[in-house]
Every structure is written in C-alpha cells, then in structure tokens.
N, C-alpha and C positions, 0 to 999 in steps of 0.2 A: 215148331214142337220139337224136330230133330236136336237144333241147339238147345232147347229147353229140358229133354232126357238128355243130354250129352252132359247134360251141366249137370244134372241131379245123379247120375252115375259119376262123375268127378265127386261130388262132395261125398259119397256114401263110402266110394272109393280112401277119400281122405280120411274120413271119421273113423276106417275100418284100420285102416292103417296105428298100429301102437305105437306110443315113445317108448324109445330104448334107448340103452346108454348103456356103455362097455365100464363096466366098474373092475376094479382090482385089489387084494387084498393078502392076506400073510405076507406083509414088508415084501420091499420093492418088485412089486406087480406078479408076486410066485402065479399068483391064478388071477385067472381073469373071465367074468363074467357079463352073457348080456344080459339087461335086464329089463325087462318090460314094465310099462307102468299103465295101469288101467285107464278107464275114462274117469272113475270116482275120482280116482287120485290123481289124474291130472285138473279133474274140475277141482278140486280142495286147493290144487297149487294156481291154478288161472285165478280162482277168487285174492288170493296173494295180491295178485297186480291190477285188478280189479279199481283200485283207489288211486292209483298212479299217478301223479302227478305235478313229480322231479326230479329229478338225480338222485336226491337224496330220498325220496320215498320209493326210489326202482332199487336201492340199496338194500334198503332196511325188506323188501319182497324178495331177493334176490336171497339175505340170509337167511330169511324162515323158509320160504319155497325149498332152497337145498337143505336144511334138516329134514324137512317134509322127504323130501324126496328119499334119504339116505335111511330116515325110518321105516319108508315103504321098502326100500329096496331090502333093509334088514328084515323084514318078513318072509323074505324069500332066499336068503343066503346066509352066510353066516357072518356078516360085518354087525347083526345087532349084538354082536359079544365085543366088538369094538370097546375099548375106553380112552379119555382122552391121553395125548401124552404118546408114548413109547414101553412106557415099565408096568404097569396096571393092568395090561392085557398080554402078558409077554406069556407064548408060545400058546396061547389060543386060537382057533380056527377060526378066522374072520377078522382078525386083528390088524392093522392098517397102521402105517410108518406115514413117512409127509409124503415119500414119491406115490403111495395109495392114495393117499386122501389130494396130491395137486390132480394126477391124471384122472380121476373117479371126480371131483367136482371139475373137472375141466370137461369132462363126456356130460353130466350133467347141462353144465352152459349152453354149452350148444345146443341139448337138446331142448333147454328153453326159447333158444333166438331160433331154433328152426322151427318152433310152436308160435314164437312171433310175440314172444312173450316179455320182449326185449326193447323198448323204445329209445333209451337214454346209453347203453354200453356195448360194446360188443366184447365176446370173451376170446382173450387171446392166449398164447402157449404157456405153459404153469414156469414159472420165475423162481429163482435162484436166489437166496441168502447165504453169504458166510460170513458172517462179523469175525473177526482177529482169525480168520480160517479155521476157525471150530466150530460146533454145535451147526453144520449144514443144516440146512430147510430148505422145504419147496412148499410152494401154494401155488393155486390154480389164481387168475389175475384178470382183470376184464377192462377195458377202456373207454372215459366217456366219449361218446361219440363227438361231442358240438366243441370241444377246449382240449379233449387230448388227455386227460387227467389220466393216472393207472391208479388203480385200485388192487388188493389182491382180495380172494375170498377163500377163507383159510377154515377149513374144517377140523384141522388136526388139534387142537387144542381139546374140546370136551369131550364127551360119548359121542356114542352113534346116536343120532336125531336131533340135537343139540343145532339151534342156528348157528351157521357160519358167521365168521368176524371176518365182519367186511372194515377194512379201513386204507388209509392213503399209502400207496407203496414206498411211497419215501420213509414213514413211518415204521413201517414195518421191514424194511432194510435194512434201518437203525435196530434193531432187534425187538422191538414195541412187541408186547403180549397183551392178550386182555387181564385184564385184572379178577380174578375168580370170587373174590368176594361181590362187586360189582353187578356179575353173570347170576349168584346165584338168586334164584326164583325165575329166570327169567325164561327158560326153557321148561318151566310151568305155564307160562306165559303163551309163550311164544310156537312150543312144539306143534306137531302136525294134529287135529283131533282125529281122533280113531273113524275110520271109516273102512268100505269093503274096496 
C-alpha cells in the first residue's frame, strides 16, 4: 500500500512539473527567458509523435513540434515578431538571428528528449557552417541513434511558428537552404492548431 501511495505521489509530482526551456532573442542571445509550456500545449506536441515508426517519421514530428513550441512561446514572449532570416524583423523586439534560433531550438530538443518523445534521435550542441568563411550560420543538430547520421534542425529560415527545416548536416554544410516556393502553404498544414 505504501509503495502504491509513493508511486501515485511520484506520478502526481511528475505531471505537475512544467515542461520548460530557455529561449533567447534580440540577436546574439541578448535576452534569455525561461518559458513553461502548459499541459495542453505539451499534449498537442506529444500527438505529433504518436504515430512515429521510423527515423523519417520522427524527423517530420520534430519539425512540426518545434514549430508548435515556438508558436506557443510567442504567445508569452516577443518572439512572435520573429521573421525568417535577419532582415525582415530588424529592430523588432523578439527578433531572432541564427544564434538565438540554434540556442532555442537546442533547448526545445532537449525538452522533447527529457519528455521521452525522441526515440530515434538525440540532441547535440549547436553546429556552425561558414561557406567560404562568409555567411556564418548556426543551427541545432540531432544524431540518429542507430547509425550516427547527423541532421540539423533549423528554425531560422521562416517566420515564428513555421515547422523547422530538418536536413542532413552534410547538405546544410554545403550551404543548402529550403526552397521557399515548395514551402508555401506548408505552414498552413503543419502549424500548431490553436489551443489553450
């Protein structure tokens, strides 16, 4: 009976712990803020991983889930002002450069991992690319557990709340970026449903 009571207390304590992550914004992580996500928000994120059966499925779930979490964080922080790239939101509070994005996305990936939602991937530290030593760019990255393949999870290219770009690290290192024409409409399909 005591063991059952202890187990119930542990479960209650665990469910009461808010999922949270440190976000940063205003370029170069000038501002840092801990954001806690509600049970409803996390439940919606968990649903993205419900049907995952393969690494490819999990990469898609990560892409959408990270976009959802950034959208949710934008309800409580000025990152809702963030536009893709570095020019469209210049001077706006909440703007995010690639350093802000790589730090924030890495924190969100660790939060997903801590919630036991990642089965095929583990988050790593942010990675840098510098093609021809110009246009230095940072991104979050993940490693596939069974074979060590590396991918970036890059949220810098599009406006806040858009699904993250997930691509092989080798392609990203060569300067690859998403084709905006192929992405049009994707955020309408994959963006987080509005929830409390």
